[in-house]
N, C-alpha and C positions, 0 to 999 in steps of 0.2 A: 661124789660123797666128800666130805670134809673129814679129815683125820681118822681115828678110829672108832669103832661102835663102842657107844658106852654102856655096857651090859652090867645089868645089876647095879645100877647107878642109884644112890639113896642120898648122895648130897646133891642139889640144885646147883650149888655155887661152881660145881663143876660142868654142868651144863651149860650155864651161862657164859662162862669163860671162853667154851668153845664157840658158841653162838657170836659173842664179842669179838673174837680173834678172826672169824670166818667173816664177819662184816667189815673189818678192818681190812682184810686182804682182799674182798671183792664187794667194794661199797655200790657199784652200779649194776648188780646181779641179783635175779630172785634168789632168796634162800629159803628153803623150806625145812622145817624138822618134823621128822617122822619118828613117833613112839611105838615100841613094839610091847606085844604082852604074849609070852610063851607059856601062861598058866593053863593053857588047854591041851599043851604039849605040841603046838604049832606055832610057828612063828608069822603071827599076822599083824597087821598094822592097826592099831587101835586108835591112835590121834596123830592127826597131821595138820600142820598150819604152816603159813608163810610169816617169816619174822623179818623180810627184808626186800624192798622192791626197788627196781631203778628208778633214776630220778626222773627219766622221761619214757613213759610207757607208750608204746605205739598205738594200743587198744586193738579191739578187735570188734566186729559187728556179726551177728548172725542173720543169714541170709535164708528167707523160705521160699522153697519153689514146690508147685503144685506139677506132679509129673503124671503119668499114663495110670488109669486105674485108681484115681483119686487119692493116690499116695502124695505124702509130704516128705520133701527131701530138703534138709537143713546143712548149710555149709557155712562154715567159720572162714571169715577173710581178715586179714589184718590191714589196719588202716596206713603201716607202712608201705604196703604194696602197692598202694593207690597212689601215693607220691602227692597226697594233698599236705598243705600247711597244717599247723596243730592246732589253731582256733576254728578251721573250716571242714574239720573232719565230720561232725555230728549234723 
């Protein structure tokens, strides 16, 4: 979490300032913004999106396997764990 939560913020400039400060401090990281809505009495996420991604993403692939009883099992594997060069991953 970056900084303090911005509760009841009406001005978008403050949010933009915090996003830009986080981008400057962490340029090669994923940065995700999450907005909450407490109008129903509970604090639940109503909006979430990524505003920054690293320059070199390792990437992932989805592996599908058929297991006993005709069930399908999915596994996510990172391309970085396979130690393949960047242009020969896919």
